[in-house]
N, C-alpha and C positions, 0 to 999 in steps of 0.2 A: 413273396413280396420283393420287388426289384429295387434297384438303388434310386429310382425316381419316386418310390412310394413316400407318402407323407405321414408324419406322426406329430403328436403333441404341438399344437399351435401352428400347424401347417408346415413345420420343418421337415426336412428330409430324414428318413430313417437311417441312423448311423449303425446301430447295433441290433441284431436279431438273435434272440436266444430261442432255439427250437427244440422242444422235447428233451430238455436237459435232465438227465437222470444220472445219479451216482449211487452205486451200491458198494458196500464193503462185505463181501461174502453174502450171507442171507439178509443182512441189514440194508434196507433202502433208506438212504438219508435224503436225497433229492429225488422227487418223483414227478417226472414228465412236466418240467417247468418251461413255459413259453411266454415271452414278452418282447417288446421292442423298446429301444431307447432312441429318441430323436437326436439329431446332430445339435450339439450345444446344450443338451438338456442336463439338469441336475436332478437325478433320481435318488431317492433314499429307500433303503430296504430295512424293515424292522420285523421283529418276530420274537417269540418267547425264547428264553435262555435254553441253549442246547438244541435248537431246531436245525442247526447246520449252516448258519450264516457265513462262517469263515470257510467252510467247505465249498459253499456256493461261490464265494469270491475266488477261491483257489482254482475252481473249475473255469470260471470266466477268464482268469488270467493265464490259463493253460499250465499253471504250476502243477495241477492235478488233472489227469485224463478223465474224461467223462465215460460212464458206462454206456450211455446212449445219448444221442442228440448232438447238435452243432451250435457253435457260436459264430455268427457271421459279422464281419466288419465291412461295410460298404458292399455287401452282397457276396463277399468272399470269405471262406473259412478263416477264422482268426489264426494268425501265425506270428509268433513273437519274433521270428527272424525277418518278417516283412512289415508287420504293423508295430506301431509304438504303443505298447500296453504298459502303463505305469501303475505301481502299487505302493500305497502308503500304509504301513502296518501299524498295529497298536503300539508297539514298542519303538522308540527312536532307533533308526538304523544307520546312523552316521558312522563312517569309518574313522576311527580315532587318529589314524596316522595321516589323514588328509585334512587340509584347512577347510573352512567354511566354503570358500569359492571352489576348491577342488572337489568337495562333496557334491555341490550343486552341479558341477560340470560333468560328474561321473557318467550319468546316463547318456549325455551327448557324446562323450568320448566312446562309450560302448557302441553307440549307434553310428560312430564314425562321421560325425558332423565335420564338414570342412573347417579348418582352423579359424578362418575369418568369420564364418557364420557362428561358430561356437563362441568366440569371444564377444561378438555383438549380442548374441542371445543371452549369454551369461551376464553381461553388464545390465541388460534390460531387466532380467529377472531379479538380480540382486537389488537393483534400484526399486523395483516394483514391490518387493517384500521387505524393504528396509534393512537389508543385510550388508549393504556396501561398507558400512563403517566397521563391521566385524569380519569382513571377508578373509582376513589373514590370520584369524584366531583358529584354534583347534577346538573340537567338540567339548573337551574337558574344561575349556575356558568359558563356556557359555551355559546358560540355564537349560533345564529339561524342555521348557516350552520353546526356547530358541532352537534346540535340536530338532523338535518336531516341525518347526517352520522351515528348517533346512531341508528336511525330508520332503515336505510339501513343495518347496521351491524346485528341488531336484526332479520331482515327478512332473511338474508343469513345464519344466525347461525343455523337455524333448518334444513339446507340442503333441501330446499323446492323442492317438485315435480314441483311446479309452483310458480314463483315470479311475482306478479302483481304490477306495479308501475303507479300511477296516477299523472302525472306532478310533480314529487317530487322536482324538482329544479326551478319550474316556478316563485317562489317569491324571488329568490336570484339574486344578481347582476351578470352581464355577466362574470366577471373574476372568481368569485366563482363557477359559474355554469360550466365553462369549466374545472376547477380543479376537481370538483366532478364528472363530466361526465367521465373524464379520470380515476378517481379512480373506478367508477362503472364498466367501461369496464375491468379494471384490475381484479377486484373482480370476475366478470362474467367469464373471461377466466381462472382464477386460480381455481375457484370452479366448473366450468362447469355446471352452473345453467341454467334452462330454464326460460327465461324472456319475459314477455309481457309488453311493456312500452308505455303508452299513453302520448302523448304530442300534444300541439297545435303549437309547435315550429318546423317548417320544418327542419331548419338547425340542430337542436338537433337530430331529428330523423335520418337524413342522417349521422350524426356524430357517433351515437352509434350503429345503427342497422345493421343487416345482410339483413333484408328484411322489407319492409314497406307495410302495408295494408292501403289503402285510403278508408275512409267511405264516403257515400253520405249523403245528407240531409235526414231528417225524411220523411217517414219511412226508417230507415237506413239499407242499404245493403253495401256489399263490392263492391266498384266501380272499384278498380284496385289494382294490386300488383306490387311493384317495388323492384327488387333485388338491393342490394347495394354491389356490388363486388369491394370494394376498400381496399387497404392494410391499416394496422394500424401501427403506429398512423396516423390518417387522417389529411389532410391539408384542411382548409376552402377555400384556393385559388387554389387547384388542379383543373384543368379544368374539369375533370370527376366529381369531387365533385359538382362543380357549375352546371354542366349539369344535374345531378340527382336531385339536389335541385330545379332547374327550372322545371324539368319534374313533380315532385310532386306538386309544386306550381300551375302549369297549371291544373293538375288533380283536385285540390281542387277548383280552381277559376271558372272553367267552368262546368256548370251542364246541 
């Protein structure tokens, strides 16, 4: 499939995962996984506990080499030295010796953004996520939810080719999680980023994603794909929302 290929809603294919396999000795964790992600798509990945979701993201990000298969970005093999691949982890990853603004700027510094472009982008992102008033504080002066917002802002700031998120709100309480999910969707729509979002929370997946891939138990394959064709903002009590949530739950429950 070349870079003019179309995916999801007629958009260009941005990410191609081809025959992704990862083994640890005799244990095959990821088994010949292939799928595409469209440019600007919000894709969620769900699966049973222990199926290898984090290993899957580590391979996509190139933090972990694959045993077999390729990840392509715009038709070229993914390369962190060339492509902007951002990762938001489960735990907050703010550097305690850097201020909020310095944390958000870190990825752009690493990617050697020109100073003028960096400052312009930094101001835009800080304003967009409501961090301008706390820009000169340090991580130990803000809440845990604010720390995760900083990590998300830093990931979006580099204008990523691919943004990977590994259950970023899993440790927050329900009210905060809904607030941050809404903020995430707003950021994604505003910046037109391509997002792969891993979560064990089915309701969260249906709430944020355009499409959900359901993984099987190990050796992990893609068991099913569910389109989430719902208007935004989404309502948890919309009958179609409840129907899709039930569909995904049943796909995970029965093997």
